[in-house]
N, C-alpha and C positions, 0 to 999 in steps of 0.2 A: 717699803722704805719708811721707817718710823718718823714721827713728827720732829724728833730731835736729831735727825740725820745730819751728817756733816755736809750734805749738799746745801743745806740752808744756813748752817750756823758757823761753819769754819771760816776763818779769815786768812789773808795772806800777808798782812802788814809786817809780820815779823820774820818772814822768810828771807833767806840769804839772797843777796843781789844776783848770785849766779843762777838762781832759779827763776829770775825775772827777765823777760825780754820786752822791748818797747818798739812800737811801730808808729810813725808819724808821717803825714803827707809831705813834710819838709825833710825827711830823713834820706838816707842812702842805703841801698842794699849791700854796698861794700863795707859799711860800718859794722861794728860788733853787736848792734841791737841793744845798747845800754841806754839809760835815761838820757845821757848827754849826747850820745851818738846812735840814735834809733835807726832801725830799718825803715825803708820807705814803703814796703809792700808786705802783705800777709804771707805770700809764698816764701819770702826770705825768712820770716819768723817761723813758719811751719818747718822749713828745713832744719832750723836750729832745734826745734822741739823734737823732731824725729831723731836727731843725733843724740838726744839726751834721755829719751824715755826708757831705754833698756836699763839705765843705771839710776833711775829715779829714787831719791831718798826723801823727797817732799813734792808738793804740787809744783808743776811747771806752769808759769803764768805768763801769758802774752798780754801786754797792756797796749790798748789802742788809744792814741791821743786824739784830741779834738780835730774834727775836720771830716771831709768826705773821702773815704778810702775807696777809690774807684777800682772795681774788679774787672779785669779783662777776661776772666774765665771763672767758673764757680770754684769756691773753696771746697776741695774734696777731702773729707776726713775718712781715712781708710784703715780698717783693722789690719790689713796686710802690709801697711806702709809705715807703721810705727806711730800712728796718731792717737792710740789709746793710752790712757793712764796705766801705770804699772805699780806693782808692789803695794797696793792699797792707796795709791796717790792718784791725783787727777791732772789732766791737762785743762787749763782754764784760759779761755779767751774772754777778756773783759775790757770795759771802758776804764781808762786810767783814772784812778781815784774812786773807783766804785766803792760804795758804802760810805762816802764822805760828801759833804755839801759841794765839793769842788769836782765832782765827777765830770769827766770830759764828755762832750757830745760827739761821740764817734759813730759815723754812719758808714755801713757797708753798702755801697751803691753799685747796682748793675746797670746804671744808666749812663747816658752820654749828654753832655751839655750841647744844646742846639744854638749855633751862632750863625752869623751871616744873614740876618734878617733884612729884607728889603720890602718897601711898599709895593703891593701888587697893582694890577689894573683895576680891580674892584675897590671902590672907596672903603677905606678903613682896614682892608685885609692885608696882612703881611705874609711874605713868602720866605721859605728857606729851603735850599736844596740839601738833601740828606743822603744821597747815594742810594744804596740798596736797603736802607732802613725800612722795616715793616712793622712799625709800632701800632698798637691799638690804644695806647695811652699817651698823654702828655701832661706834664706837671709844670705849672707856671707859678713862680714865687711861692712854692710850697703847697700849692693847691692843685687838685685834679681839674684839668680842663676837659669837659665832656666832648665827645664827637658831635659835630653838627647833625641835627636830626629834624625830620619832618613828621608831624602828627596830623592826621593818620598817615599810614605809610603810602597808600595809593589813593589819589583823589578820584571822584566820580563813582559810578556804579561798577562794582568789581565782580568779575566772575573768575573762579579758580578753574584752571585746566590741568591736564596731566603734566604739563611742562612749565607752568607758571600762572600768569594772570592776564586777563583782558579787561580793560576799562573803557568806558565811553568818554573819558577825558583824554585830551591830546597833550596835557601838561607834561606827562613823563617823557615825551619825546624831546623835550627841551632840557632835561636834566643833564648836567655836565658830568663827565667821567662816570657813565652808568655802570661800567664793570667794577667800579670800586664800591658800589652801593651794597649795603647789607640790610635785609629786612628783619625786623624783630617781631616775634609773635608772642606777646605777653598773654599768659593764661592759655597757651595752646592745649595743655591740660590745665585745670585750675591751679595745680601746684607747680607748673613748669613754664619755662620761657625758652623759646627756640630762636636761632639765628641762622639765616640762609642767605647766600650771596646771589646777586643778579649777574646774569651772563650777557644779556643783550636787551635792548629796547627798540622796537620798531613800531610802525603804524601808518595811518593815513589821516585825512582831515576829520574822520569820525571816531576813531578809537586808537588805543595804544595796546601793543602786545609786549608783555614782559616775560622774557625767558629766564628761568632760574638756573643756577649752577648745579651741575650733577657731579657726584651722586647724591649730594646733600638733600636736594628737594625730593628726589625719588624715595630716599630713605625716610624722610619726614612724612611723606604720604603713607608709608607703611606703619610707622611708629605711632603717629597721632591719629589712629583710626579707632573711634569709640562710638558706642551706641547705648542709649538708655531707652527703656521701654517699660510699660506696666500700667496698672490701673491706679489712678489717684482720684478718689471720689469727688473731691471738691476742686479739682484743678490743682496745679502746683508748680513747683520750680525745682530744678536740680542745679548743681554748681554752675557758676558763670552765667546765670540768667537764662538757661535753656528751659522753656516752658513745655510742660506736657498738659494737654487739654484734659478737662474733666472727662472721666470715662476711660482714660488711658490712651495709649498710642505709642508710636515708635519715633524716636528722634535720633538722628545721626549727629553727634556733636562734632563740629568741624572747626577746630581751633586754627586751621590753616586757611579759613575762608578768605581772610585778608590780613595783611600785617598791621599791627598796631602802630608801628612807626618804621621809618627808613632812616639810615645813617650813612654818613661819609660821602656826600657829594657837595662840591662847592656851591651848588644851587641851593643847598640847605643852610648855608653859612650866613645866618641873619642875626643870631643871638650872640652878643658880646661874651667873650670868654670861652668860645668853642673853637674846635679845630677840625681839619680834614687832612688826610694823607692821600695824595694822588700818586698812584703807582702805575699810571698808564704808560710812562716812559721807562722801560726796564733799566735799572742801574742809575737812574736819575730821578728818584722819587722826590716829591715836593710837599712840604708841610705848608698848609694855609692856616693862618690863625687870625681871628678877629679879636683884638684886645679889648679888655675891660676899659671903661672910661678912665683916662689918666694913665693908662699903662703903656709903656714904651718897650717893645720887644728887644730893642738893642741894649736896654739897661736892665733887663729882667733876667732872672735865673730860670731858664727853660730846659727841662730835662726829659728825655725820652728813654724808656727802658730798652736795653740791648740784650742782656742775658735773660734766660728763662729760669735759671737756678742761681741762687746766691750761695747756699751751703748745701752740700750733699754728703751725708754720713752713710757709709756703707760697711757692712760686715757680712758674715755668713752665719748660718745656724750653728756651725761648729766653731767658728771664730768670730764672734760678734764684735763690732766696735763698742768700746766701753769706757766709762769713767772720763767723760768729756763734759765741760761746763761752758756755756755761753751766757754771759751776764752783762747787763747794763748797756747793751749795744742797740743800734737802730739798723734794721734791715729794710732797704728801700730800693725802688726803681728796678724791678724785674717784671718781665712780661710773660705772655703765653700766646703764640701766634697761630696755633692750630685752628681756632674758630674762624680765622680768615681764609682757610684753605677750602678745597672743593667739598669737603664733608660738612662744612658749617659747624654749628654747635647745636646738637639735638638733645637737650636736657631731658632726663627721665625723672629722677627723684633724688633729692638730697644732693650728695656729691657725685652722683652717677649720671653719665650721659651715654648715648648710643653712638657707637662708631662703626656700625655695619654688622652683618651677620644675621643669623636666624632671629625671628620674632616669635613670641608666644602670645596666644590669646588667653586672657584671664577674665573670668566672670567677676563682675562687681558684687553682685548678690544674686541669689537664686532667682532666675527669671527676670532680672532687672537690667541687664546690660553687660557690656564687656569693654575692656581696654586692651591695647597691645603693649607688651613689655619686651625689652631686649633679652635674648637668650643669654647674653654675656655682656653686661654693662661695663663701661670703662669709668674709672674715677678721675675727676678733675685733679690735676697735679697741684702741688704746692711749691712755692718759690724757695722754701727751706724744707728739706726732707731728710728723714733718717730711715734706714731699713736695716733689719737685723742688728739692733743696737740695744745696749744695756747700760743702765745707770748714766743716762744722758740727762743733763739738767739745763733747762732754759729758764733763766731767772731774770726778772726785772728788765726785759728787753722791750723794744717797740718794733712792731711790724706795720709798715705804712707805705702807701703808694705802690701797691703790688698788683700785678695783672693776672694772677691765678689765685689759688688759695695761699694762706700765709704759712702754715706749718703742718706737717704730717709725719706720722710714724706708721710704718708698714713692715711686713715680712717678719712678724714675730717680734722678738725682743722682750725686755722685761725691766721693771723698776725704773722707768723714766719719769721725769718730773717737768711740768710746765707750770711755773708758779710766778705770779706777780707781774705778768707781761701785759702790754697794751697792744691790741690789734685794731686797726682802724684804716679806713679808706683802702679796702682790698676788693678786687674785682670778683673773686670767688669766696670760698668759705674761710672760717677763722682757723680753728684747731681741729685736726682730724686724726683719729686712731683707727687704722685699718688692720685689725688683728694686733695682738700683743697682750702682755700680762703686766698688771701692776702699774699702769700709767696713772699719774696724778695730775689732774688739770685743776688747779686751785688758785683762787684769788686773782684771776685775770679780768681785765676789762676789755670787752669785745663789742665794738659798735661800728655802724656804718660799713658793714661788709656786704658782699653781694652787689657791688656797684655795677657790674656788667652781667653777671650770671646770677639772676635774682632768685633762683631756686636753691641757692647755697645756704646751708645752716651755719650758725656761728660755731657750734661744736658738733662734730660728727663722730660717733663711736660705732664700729661695726665688728661683729665677730670677735669681741675682746673679752678678756677675763680679768676680773678684779681691778677694773678701771674705776677711778673716782673722779667725778666732776663736782667740785665743791666750792662754795662761797665765791663764785664768779659773779660779775655783773655783766649782763648782756642787754643791749638796747639798740633800737633803730636798725632793725634788720628786715629785709623784704620777705623772708620766709620764716621758718621755725628757728627758735633760739637754740635748743638742744635736740638732736636726733639720735636716738639709740636704736640702731637697726637690728640688734639681736644677731642670730645666726647659730649654726650648729655648735660652735665652740664657745658661745657666750655664756658667761657665768659671773655672778657676784659683782655686777656693776652697780655703783651707787651714784645717784644724782641728788645731792643734798645741799640745802641751805644756799641756793643760788637766788639772786635777784634778777628777774627777767621781765623786761617791759618794752612796750612798743615793738612787738614782733608782728609778722604777717602784715607789713605795711604796704605790700604790693600784691602778692599772690594769695590764693585761697587754699582751703583744705589742708591746714596744718595747725600748729599750736605753739605756745611758748615752750613746752616740752612735748616731744613726739616720740612714741615707741611703737615698733612694729615687730612681728615675728616672735619666735621662741626666744626667751630671755634666760633660760636655764632649764634645769630638770626637776626642780622642787623650789619651794619658797626659800629654803636655805641657800640654794645656789642661784636664785633668781635676782631680778633687778629690784632695787629699793629706790623709791622716789620720795624723799622726805624733807620737810622743812623749807620747801621752796616758796618764793613769793612770785606769782605770775600776774602781771597787770597789763592792761591795754593791748590785747590781742586784736589787731585793728580791723582787718577786712572782714566782710561777711563770709559765712560758711567756714568757721574755724572752731576749734575746741581748745580752750586755754591749756588744758592738760589732756593730751590726745593719746589714747591707747588704741592702736589700729591694727588691721590686717593680721589677725590671729595672734596678737600678743598674748604671752602666757607666762605664768610664774612671776607676777609683778605685784609688789606691795606699794601702794600709793597712800602715804600716811602723813598727816599733819602738814598739809600744804595750804596755801592761800591762793585762790583764783578770783580775780576781780576785773570787771570790764572786758570780758571776752564775749564772742557771739554766744557760746554755750560753754559752761565750765568743763564738762567731760562728756564722753560718748560711751554708751553701753552696748549698742548693737552695731557690729561691723561684720564684714565678710573677709576671710573666714572668721568665725566668732572668737570672742575672747575666752580664754581658758585659765582658770585659777588666777584671777585678777581681783585684788582686794583694795577697796577704798575705805580708809579708816581715819576718822578724826580730822577730816579736812574742813576748811572754811571756804565757802563760795557764795556768790550773790544770786544764784538761781538753782532750782532743782533740775537735774538733767532729765531728758525724756525717758520714760519707762522706769523711773526710779521706784515706783510702787510695785512693778513686776519685772525686776531685772532678769536678764538671761541666766541660764543655769551656771555658767562659768564665772559669774561675777558676784562678789559679796560686798555689800555696803553696810557700814556700821558707824555710828557716832559722828556722822558728818553734820555740819551746821550751815544753814543758810542765813546770811545777814542781809539787811535791806540794802539795795543798790545805792540809794541816795544818801544813806547814813552809814555806809560800810565802815569807814575808817574809825568813826567814834565807837561803833558797836564792837569792832575788832579790838580796839584798845581797852574796852571794858571787860573783855574776856581774857583771863590770865593766860590760857593756852594760846590763844590767837596772838596776844601781845608778845609772848615769848618767841613764836615763830617769826613774827615781823622783825623783832630785834636781832634775831640770829642770822638773817639772810643777807647776803652780799659780801663784799670784800673786806669790810672792816678796815683795819690799818694794813692795807695790802702791801705796802712797801717798807715793812720792817726789815731789820738787818738780815741779809742773806748769807 
């Protein structure tokens, strides 16, 4: 899709009125969908679109007027139902007035307003009955209210058992609604965070026994089984602070030894602005909310997600969905309830988690240890998803207050564009490409994602060809900024001129940009990482620009890495093959730089002083050019 594509540059201002439909919260579906008599709902507008696509002579445009457009079911865009553009034209869903200063604030919401709040028996806590609602998120006056939590997760001296935990503290026996509690295991592997539910709590005057929900806990015991061993002459440390004594030894890394926190009991409801959902009475669930100072729940907008999908675009390999544009819209208030189920949420890596089935043992390095990995990992879903789709464009939208990932493409497809969007306050990842050709991810702002599933990257690209990740700004994410997972079909991926900062704010063993596995079959078809600025990779044990796990056919050229634990890594298992680091700027030499492994080439890289990095960079013409070119620039130019 060339830079001057009609996806970005065409306008609809001069199209005839018969090609325009309007939707407004105050409209009626019995009206004709004109500016003066708009439809009330998107399904009504979609029916009008489907009736007109076969005879299209121009773009068909659906204008959403200001307000909250509440969806009672996901918007399904289907190739077999007439939702694709035809005859070289497109179907466009846009905020009314898009491209003008008067653009409407149109929100597609999968949520439900929570009303009927009453003061509870506990001072300051308010209650609302919500029927069978099973939300994991709550949004109060436009802000995410966290679930009430306890740190650490279990008080006292804790011992892990085959079915849960025993502690010498009797405090857990007094926790209210124990079957609603969820334990969080931050850093269960250094790059992962897991969630498992509590089934029961019992005990006596000396100790408490906590029994965990199955099969989630049993699966966790199998997945998070790791061991490091070997000889470290002067003593040392491996990820997550596990020490190996001088002379070597064997250490079983146990990320399940005790939870880092516990969530969702009214006993934990002590922090203003937090909530709990009590599901102990089936069909009569109760939300408990402790307001912020000065906040009155009866006068506040409080929204809980109901839907798990907002938009689903579907085609097939033979008949893909195609030529659809979504622009200027806000997608909000969708959830994902599976982690609350008996399987919990057993994160493995990036967008992948373990849902059961065979496990495989993988050696970390020869003679140094092993981890377990899923035989078939499952991908975290997104609240807006497209599969087998071509020439789909998402432009200038906002994805906010979401309980899964924001946006994903899967099932093949080609020539899709994600340009100029904002992704923020999302429980999972930002933008994901799970196979597909020619996807452009450009000039987006992605920040404060991974709010619940902290191993989620801002951008995830797996097994994709000719995907471009360019000129985005990514910041304040708990794990890696961009993950390129490679794969058998991966080829010609470009990660260029992105500004990535404040990544790895929670977990370890990741980077601002992370690549793993085969990235092509030659340098011509491999991945290019060029012109990116990576700063402030926060936690210990990270690499600002991380080529890992047998990455091959990668060109890393003209990037800036500053304030990371280590700028790059050269020795990994399996080893790097055909990886070139050329003309980069960083603030420290990587380990083994004088004797790099056989599969790595380093040339023309420059180390600048940590404490005077910016001045030294600005004084170097090449470094100054890289710095000036990274980031979104004027990201919201005419689309």
